[in-house]
N, C-alpha and C positions, 0 to 999 in steps of 0.2 A: 504493500500500500504506500510505500515511500518512506514511512517512518520506521523507527527501530523500537524493539522491546527488550526486556531483560535477557531473553534468549529466544531462539527460533521456536515458533509454535507456543509461546507462552500464553496462558489463558486470557490475559488482559490485552494481548496484542501490543501494538505500538503505543508509546506514551511520550510526553514531551521531555521528561528527564532523560530517558534512554536515547531519544533522538538527538537531544542537545549535546550530551556528552559524547555520543558517537561522532557527531559533526566536529567537535573539538579535536577528537583523535584523528579522524580522517584528514582534516585540513592541515594537520601537522606534517603530512607527507604528500605534498601537492603533486609530486611526480609519479605517485603510485595510485592515486585515486581517480576513478572515472567521474568526470564532471556531471554526468547524468545522475549519478547516485546522490550527489550533493544537491542538485536541482530538485530532485524528487523529494528529498528530506525537507528542503525549504518549503516546497509546495505543501507537504503534509503539515508542517508547523503552522503555516498561514491558514490553511483550510480548517484546521481544528482549533484555532485560537478563538476565544470568546470575545465579545465586544469590550469586556472589562480589561482585556490584555492578558488575562490568565488562560489556563487550559483547565478542562473539567476532570481533574485527577486528584487523588487524595493528598498529594504532597504539593499543594498549590504554590506556596512561596518558594521553596527550594527547587521544586520541579520547574517552575517558571524561570528562576534564575539561570538554571543550566540550559533551558531551552533558549533563552535570550543570548547567553554566551555562545552557544553553538550556532545560533542564527547569525550573530555578528561575525563569527569566524567564517561561516559559509558565505556570507555576502562579500566579505573581503576576498575570499578565495575566488569567487565568481567575478570580482572586479566591479561590484555594484556599490561599494563604499570605499 
C-alpha cells in the first residue's frame, strides 16, 4: 500500500511511525534506494494524514513525530525541499 508496518503481514498493516522511521533509514542510503519506494511512502503518509496533522494511530504524538521526520527526509531526498 506504500506505507510500512512493524513487519510484513503485521495485523495492523502500515502505520505512520513505521513508515516514518523506514523513510529515515532508506534516505540515508540514496544510492541504494528506489525513488518509487520513497514516493509511494510519501503518498501513503499524505493520504492517511488527518486534517489535524496527526494520523489515526494509538501513538499519536511520537508516531506523528517520526512520520514528520521521515516525510522531511523523503522530501529532501526527492528534491522537493
